[in-house]
matplotlib code that plots the C-alpha trace (Angstrom):
import matplotlib.pyplot as plt

x = [35.2, 33.0, 31.0, 33.0, 36.3, 35.0, 33.9, 37.2, 39.1, 36.9, 37.3, 41.1, 41.1, 39.2, 41.5, 44.7, 47.3, 50.3, 53.7, 54.6, 51.3, 51.8, 55.4, 54.4, 51.0, 51.8, 52.6, 49.9, 47.2, 43.9, 41.7, 37.9, 37.1, 39.6, 38.3, 34.7, 35.8, 37.3, 34.2, 32.0, 34.3, 34.1, 30.3, 30.1, 32.2, 30.2, 27.0, 28.1, 29.3, 25.9, 23.3, 22.6, 23.2, 20.4, 19.5, 21.5, 24.8, 24.0, 23.7, 27.0, 28.7, 27.4, 28.6, 32.1, 32.0, 31.1, 33.8, 36.4, 35.0, 35.2, 39.0, 39.5, 41.3, 41.1, 37.8, 37.7, 38.2, 35.5, 33.1, 33.9, 33.0, 29.7, 28.8, 29.3, 27.1, 24.5, 24.6, 23.9, 20.8, 19.7, 20.0, 18.0, 20.9, 20.7, 17.5, 17.6, 16.2, 18.8, 21.6, 20.2, 19.8, 23.3, 24.7, 22.9, 23.9, 27.6, 29.9, 32.2, 29.4, 30.8, 30.7, 34.5, 34.9, 33.8, 34.1, 32.6, 29.7, 28.9, 29.0, 26.8, 24.0, 24.4, 23.9, 20.9, 19.2, 19.8, 18.4, 15.7, 13.1, 13.3, 12.4, 8.8, 7.1, 7.9, 11.5, 11.6, 10.1, 12.9, 15.5, 14.0, 14.3, 17.9, 18.8, 17.4, 19.4, 22.6, 21.8, 21.9, 25.5, 26.5, 27.7, 25.5, 28.4, 29.2, 32.3, 32.9, 34.4, 31.1, 28.7, 29.1, 28.2, 25.1, 24.0, 24.2, 22.1, 19.6, 19.2, 18.1, 15.5, 14.3, 13.9, 11.8, 9.7, 9.1, 5.5, 6.2, 8.7, 5.9, 8.3, 6.3, 2.8, 2.9, 0.7, 3.1, 5.9, 4.1, 3.0, 6.6, 7.8, 5.0, 5.7, 9.5, 9.5, 6.3, 5.6, 8.2, 11.1, 14.4, 14.9, 17.7, 19.7, 19.0, 19.9, 17.0, 14.5, 13.1, 12.7, 10.9, 8.8, 7.7, 6.5, 4.5, 3.0, 1.9, -0.7, -2.1, -4.9, -5.7, -5.9, -8.4, -10.5, -11.0, -11.4, -13.9, -12.5, -12.8, -13.9, -12.1, -14.2, -17.6, -19.9, -22.7, -26.4, -27.2, -30.6, -32.3, -33.2, -29.6, -27.9, -27.6, -24.0, -23.4, -24.2, -21.9, -18.9, -17.6, -17.5, -15.8, -12.8, -10.1, -11.0, -7.4, -6.3, -9.6, -8.3, -10.4, -10.4, -8.8, -8.3, -4.7, -1.4, -1.8, -0.6, -3.9, -4.3, -2.7, -6.0, -7.4, -4.5, -5.0, -7.1, -10.7, -11.3, -13.5, -15.7, -16.2, -16.8, -19.4, -21.3, -21.1, -22.7, -25.7, -28.9, -29.6, -26.0, -25.0, -25.7, -23.9, -20.8, -20.7, -21.0, -18.3, -15.8, -16.9, -18.0, -20.2, -22.2, -21.4, -17.6, -17.4, -14.5, -13.0, -12.2, -9.6, -10.2, -13.9, -13.1, -10.9, -13.6, -16.2, -13.9, -13.4, -17.1, -17.7, -15.0, -16.6, -20.0, -18.4, -16.9, -20.3, -22.1, -19.5, -19.7, -23.5, -25.3, -28.2, -31.2, -33.8, -35.1, -36.0, -34.0, -30.7, -29.3, -26.5, -29.1, -30.0, -26.3, -25.8, -28.8, -27.4, -23.8, -25.1, -27.1, -24.1, -21.9, -24.4, -24.7, -21.0, -20.0, -22.9, -21.6, -18.0, -16.9, -15.6, -14.3, -16.0, -13.1, -10.7, -13.1, -13.3, -9.5, -9.0, -11.5, -9.7, -6.4, -7.8, -9.5, -6.3, -4.2, -6.8, -6.6, -2.8, -3.2]
y = [20.6, 17.7, 15.7, 12.5, 14.3, 15.9, 12.5, 11.0, 13.7, 13.3, 9.5, 9.9, 12.2, 9.6, 6.8, 8.8, 7.6, 9.6, 7.9, 8.3, 6.9, 3.9, 3.4, 3.5, 1.9, -0.7, 2.0, 4.5, 4.9, 5.7, 8.3, 7.7, 11.4, 12.2, 9.5, 10.8, 14.3, 13.0, 11.0, 14.1, 16.1, 13.5, 13.3, 17.1, 17.1, 14.4, 16.1, 19.4, 17.6, 15.8, 18.0, 20.6, 18.3, 17.3, 13.6, 12.7, 14.1, 12.5, 9.1, 9.7, 10.6, 7.5, 5.3, 6.8, 6.4, 2.7, 2.1, 3.5, 1.5, -1.7, -1.4, -1.4, -4.4, -3.2, -4.3, -1.7, 1.1, -0.4, -0.5, 3.1, 4.1, 2.3, 3.7, 7.2, 6.3, 5.0, 8.3, 10.2, 8.1, 8.4, 12.2, 12.3, 13.7, 10.8, 8.8, 5.2, 3.8, 5.5, 4.2, 0.6, 0.6, 2.1, -0.7, -3.4, -1.8, -1.5, -3.5, -4.2, -6.1, -9.6, -12.4, -12.8, -9.4, -10.9, -8.0, -5.4, -7.8, -8.5, -4.8, -3.8, -6.2, -5.3, -1.6, -2.5, -4.3, -1.3, 1.4, -0.5, 0.6, 4.1, 2.8, 2.8, -0.5, -0.1, 0.4, -2.6, -4.7, -3.6, -4.3, -7.8, -8.5, -7.2, -9.5, -12.5, -11.5, -11.3, -14.7, -16.2, -15.3, -17.4, -20.9, -23.8, -25.7, -23.8, -23.8, -22.3, -19.1, -18.2, -18.9, -15.5, -13.7, -15.9, -15.5, -11.7, -11.8, -14.3, -12.1, -9.1, -11.3, -12.7, -9.2, -8.2, -11.3, -10.6, -9.5, -7.7, -5.5, -4.2, -3.4, -4.9, -6.4, -10.2, -10.5, -8.3, -10.6, -13.8, -12.2, -11.4, -14.9, -16.5, -14.4, -14.8, -18.5, -20.2, -23.8, -23.3, -24.0, -22.3, -20.7, -18.0, -20.3, -23.6, -22.1, -19.7, -22.2, -23.1, -19.5, -18.6, -21.7, -21.5, -18.0, -19.0, -22.0, -19.6, -18.3, -21.7, -21.2, -17.8, -19.4, -22.0, -19.3, -17.4, -20.5, -23.4, -26.7, -29.4, -26.9, -28.7, -31.9, -30.0, -29.7, -27.1, -27.8, -26.3, -24.6, -23.6, -20.2, -19.3, -18.0, -14.6, -13.2, -13.9, -17.6, -17.8, -16.3, -19.5, -21.1, -18.3, -19.5, -17.6, -17.9, -18.5, -21.0, -22.4, -21.8, -20.6, -16.9, -17.0, -14.0, -13.0, -14.8, -17.2, -20.8, -22.4, -26.2, -27.4, -28.8, -25.3, -24.0, -26.5, -25.9, -27.0, -28.6, -31.3, -28.6, -26.8, -30.0, -31.1, -27.8, -27.9, -31.4, -30.2, -28.9, -25.2, -24.5, -21.8, -18.8, -20.4, -21.2, -17.5, -16.3, -18.7, -17.6, -13.9, -14.0, -11.2, -11.2, -7.6, -8.2, -11.2, -12.6, -15.9, -18.4, -21.1, -23.2, -23.3, -24.5, -27.3, -28.6, -28.5, -30.5, -33.0, -33.4, -34.0, -36.6, -38.3, -38.2, -39.8, -42.6, -43.3, -43.3, -45.7, -48.1, -48.0, -51.2, -51.1, -51.6, -51.1, -48.0, -45.0, -42.6, -43.7, -42.5, -40.6, -38.7, -36.5, -35.9, -34.8, -32.4, -30.9, -30.5, -29.0, -26.5, -25.5, -25.2, -23.0, -20.7, -20.3, -19.9, -17.5, -15.1, -15.7, -17.2, -20.1, -20.4, -23.0, -23.5, -24.0, -26.6, -28.5, -28.5, -29.7, -32.5, -33.5, -33.6, -35.7, -38.2, -38.5, -39.2, -41.8, -43.6, -43.9, -45.9]
z = [-5.3, -6.5, -4.1, -4.7, -4.1, -1.0, 0.4, -0.5, 1.4, 4.5, 4.4, 4.0, 7.1, 9.1, 8.1, 8.4, 10.9, 11.9, 11.4, 15.1, 16.1, 13.9, 15.2, 18.9, 18.5, 21.2, 23.7, 23.1, 25.7, 23.9, 25.6, 25.1, 25.3, 22.6, 20.3, 21.0, 20.0, 16.7, 16.0, 16.5, 14.3, 11.5, 11.8, 11.5, 8.4, 6.7, 7.7, 6.1, 3.0, 2.4, 4.0, 1.3, -1.8, -4.2, -4.1, -7.2, -5.7, -2.3, -4.0, -5.9, -2.6, -0.9, -3.7, -3.4, 0.4, 0.0, -2.7, -0.3, 2.6, 0.5, 0.3, 4.0, 5.5, 9.1, 10.6, 13.3, 10.8, 8.5, 11.5, 12.2, 8.6, 8.8, 12.2, 10.7, 7.8, 10.2, 12.2, 9.0, 8.3, 12.0, 11.9, 8.6, 6.6, 4.2, 3.3, 4.5, 1.3, -0.9, 1.4, 1.3, -2.4, -2.9, -0.8, -2.8, -6.1, -5.1, -7.4, -4.5, -2.5, -3.2, -0.8, -1.2, 0.5, 3.8, 6.2, 3.8, 3.0, 6.6, 7.7, 4.7, 5.7, 9.4, 8.4, 6.2, 9.1, 11.4, 9.1, 7.2, 9.7, 8.1, 4.7, 3.3, 2.3, -1.4, -0.6, 1.7, -1.1, -3.4, -0.8, -0.3, -4.0, -4.0, -1.1, -2.9, -6.0, -3.9, -2.5, -6.0, -6.3, -3.3, -4.2, -3.3, -1.7, 1.4, 3.5, 6.9, 5.4, 3.6, 6.4, 8.1, 4.9, 4.3, 7.9, 7.7, 4.5, 6.1, 9.2, 7.0, 5.2, 8.5, 9.9, 6.8, 7.3, 11.0, 11.3, 14.6, 12.8, 10.5, 7.7, 4.9, 4.9, 4.8, 1.8, -0.3, 0.8, -0.2, -3.4, -4.4, -3.5, -5.5, -8.5, -8.4, -7.4, -8.7, -7.6, -4.8, -7.1, -8.0, -4.6, -4.6, -2.3, -0.6, 2.7, 2.4, 1.0, 4.5, 5.4, 2.2, 1.9, 5.6, 5.1, 2.1, 3.9, 6.7, 4.2, 3.5, 6.0, 4.4, 1.0, 2.3, 3.9, 0.5, -1.6, -1.7, -0.3, -2.9, -5.6, -8.4, -7.6, -7.7, -10.6, -10.9, -11.5, -14.9, -15.2, -18.3, -16.9, -16.2, -13.1, -11.3, -11.4, -7.7, -8.3, -11.3, -9.6, -8.1, -11.5, -13.4, -15.5, -17.3, -21.0, -22.0, -19.4, -18.0, -14.5, -11.6, -11.0, -7.6, -5.3, -4.9, -5.3, -2.4, -1.9, -3.0, -3.4, -6.6, -7.8, -7.9, -9.9, -12.8, -16.0, -15.3, -18.7, -17.1, -15.6, -18.9, -20.8, -18.3, -18.6, -22.4, -22.3, -20.4, -22.2, -22.2, -20.9, -23.5, -21.2, -18.3, -20.5, -21.7, -18.1, -16.9, -19.6, -19.5, -23.1, -24.3, -27.6, -28.5, -28.2, -30.5, -28.5, -29.9, -27.2, -28.2, -25.1, -25.9, -29.5, -28.2, -25.9, -28.6, -30.8, -28.0, -27.5, -31.3, -31.3, -28.3, -30.1, -33.2, -31.1, -29.5, -32.8, -34.2, -31.3, -31.0, -31.9, -34.3, -32.0, -34.7, -33.0, -35.2, -33.1, -31.6, -28.2, -30.0, -32.1, -29.1, -28.4, -32.0, -31.8, -28.6, -30.1, -33.3, -31.4, -29.3, -32.4, -34.2, -31.2, -30.5, -34.2, -34.8, -32.2, -33.2, -29.9, -32.0, -35.6, -37.7, -40.2, -37.2, -35.7, -39.0, -39.3, -35.7, -36.3, -39.5, -37.6, -34.8, -37.2, -39.2, -36.0, -34.8, -38.2, -38.0, -34.8]

ax = plt.figure().add_subplot(projection="3d")
ax.plot(x, y, z, "-o")
ax.set_aspect("equal")
plt.show()
C-alpha cells in the first residue's frame, strides 16, 4: 500500500463517526480515558506509518495529511489532526523543518480557509524551535510570501488569519527565542525590501521596519559618521592600505564599500562622485585614485565611472578657459589645470583604465548638447 493511501486510511479512521454515535450525540457521555486511549492508538498508527519511510515518502505522506485536514469543517477535529502531527514532530518521527515547509507549500493554505490557515501557523509556531537557522530563514521568507496574498483592505473575518501569521514572524524576530541570528533577519529584509518599500503587507510594515531600525546603532558603530561630507588629504607619496580603506569605492557604482547589509545613513549609500572628482583634481593623485577604485596595472581593468568623471573635469576646464579674461600674463590659471588633466588622461589611458575614443565621443556629445542650449 502506498504511503498516501495509508495516511488516507488512518485519517479516515480518526475522523470516522459511527451512525449511532451521530444520532445520539446530544445524549452521549464522553469518557476522557476512552478518548485518551483512542488518541494513543491513532498516534501509534501514524508513527508506524511514517517511522521507517525515506524522507521523500514522508514528505508525500505529510502533504496528503495536510490536504485531508484542509477539507475539515469541524474545528475540534481539525485541531485533533494537528495535535497528532505535532506529536509526531515532538517524538522526532517527522523533521520539524520538513513539516513547516510542507505546510507553507500546501496549495490549500489560503486565507479564505480560515480554520486551516490559523491551525497551520499555530503548528508552525509550536514546532519551529526544532528547525535549524537555515530552515527558519526559509520559513520566514515563506511567511512573507503568504502575507503578500492577503488583501490590503482588511475586514474582521481576515484578522485572525493575519494575526496567526504575524505571531509566527514575531516569534522568529524574538531575540530571546534564538531561532535566527538578528543580522541574518535584517539582511534578508534589506535584500527583499530595499529602501524600506514594498512591504509584504502594510500590517507587517511596523514589525519589519522596527526590526531593521534596531540595527541603526550597529550601522553607526561600523561606519564613519559624516563620512560622505569628508574629503581626504592627497599626498604625493601615496597612502598605506589601511589608510586608504575608508575611501575605497565600488568601481562600478562609486559607492562606499560598507560592511554588511545594514541600515546605513542614506548619504553613505549614494554614489560618491564628488569624492572621486575631488581626488582627481588634486596633483599627484593617480595612485590614490587607483587604490580607491581597486584598479591594478597588470589587470588593465576599464572603469566607466572614472571615464565619466574625467570627461566632467575636461568640460569644467573648457568652461573655465572660455570664461577666463585675458590678463596679459604668459601663463593663464587654466594652463596648470590643463597640464594636470592631460597628465591624468595619459596615465589612465596608458594603463587602459579609460578608453580614449570613448572619452572623445563623450566630450563631443556634451559639447553638442551645450551648443543646442
